[in-house]
Every structure is written in C-alpha cells, then in structure tokens.
Residue, then its C-alpha position, 0 to 999 in steps of 0.5 A: x285947485x290942487x295946486x293952490x293946496x299943494x302950495x299952501x302945503x309947501x309953504x306951511x312946511x317951509x315956515x315950520x322948518x324956519x321955526x325950528x331951525x331959529x330955535x335950534x340955532x338959539x339952543x346951539x348959540x346958548x350952548x356955545x357962548x353960555x352967557x352970564x354978563x351983558x357982553x356975553x349976552x350980546x355975543x350970543x345974539x350976534x351969534x345966534x343971528x349968524x347961525x340963523x342966516x347961514x342956516x336960512x341961506x342953506x335951507x332956501x338953496x336946498x328948498x329951491x333945488x328941490x322944488x325945481x327937481x320936481x318941476 
C-alpha cells in the first residue's frame, strides 16, 4: 500500500514539473520570437514545440536515472 502512495506522489510531481516546463518553454519562445504577425506566430508555436520536446526529453532521462539510482 505504501508503494502505491509513493508512486502516485511521484507521478503527481512529474505531471506538475511537466506543466511548469511547458509554460517556461512558452515564455522563453515568446521572448525569443516576439510574434507580431501570422508567420511569426507560426514560428513561435514551432519553437515552443521544439523547446518543449527537448526539455521533456531531458526531464525523462534525468527522472529515469534518479528512479533507477534509488531502486
């Protein structure tokens, strides 16, 4: 029973970090592109997606290493 509580707490933490990273990537993308037209908005969304993928990949790798370290 304790294992399930720990697992759900870790899952909640991962979801929270994912939301925070997505918002931070959006803010960074907005600051870089500063969209003022249709095409710059498209560039903003593309950059946001690319940065989010990179950040989430790094987070997944770090999380996997940390979880395997404590196993």
